[in-house]
C-alpha positions, 0 to 999 in steps of 0.5 A: 458532493461536499469534499471530506479532507481537502487535502489528498488521500494518496492511494499507492498500489496495482491500480490500472491505468484509466480505460486499461482492464485490471490486470488481476483482482488487486487491479480491479479491487484498487479500482472500485476502492478508488471509485467509492472513496472518491464518491464519499467525497474524497480528493484521491490521488492514485499513484500505481506500482509500477508494473513493468513488464521487460525482464532482467536489468529493465524491470528492476531499474522500472521498478527502481525509477517507479518507486522513487517517483511515488517517494518524490510525490509524498515527498512533496505533498501534504496528503492527509492519508495515505493508503498501501496496499500491501504487496510484501515479499520483496516489495516490503522494503520499498513499502517500509520506506513508503510508509516511513516517509508519510509518517514523518510528513504527518500523514495517516497511514492505512496498510491493506493486507488482501487475501493471499500468501503474507503469513506464508511469506513471514514464515519462509523469510529470514528475520530481517524480512520480518522485522521490517514486516512488522515494522510497517505495520507498526507504522501504520494507523490502521491495518485492513485485512481481506481475509479474517484468518489473518486477525489473529496473525496481525493482532498477535504480530503488532497488537494492534486490532485490523479492519476486515 
């Protein structure tokens, strides 16, 4: 196997722990994608989004500490590519920071929109949310979509042609 790139491709999103059964479609798809990238010769460094099972303030603290540790890795690493599995909703603000941090490190960013309620979230939330969501997509070098229904929406919002 020849390494396509010596610097790591950092893969962020819902990722199951090694040997763990994926908790849903996002984790299962991310595991398959990581295996495919590794088999293609990429050095992949998975960084799982926090997945706290607690409630209340404990859950909030687990999310904060989990994302801070991801930010710290990106700040120190010299990744070639950052792949972000977008969860949007309340996570878009953290995903924006993650994307901005990677771009400041001269890292290429792939923002991956999976099947779900992305357009409903965009329409239902306020102006700040829409601005941050659009800014996140504009920072990305590549926008991937899992559903063709997102193609026109992404193109109109960003002027970029997403990859299906």
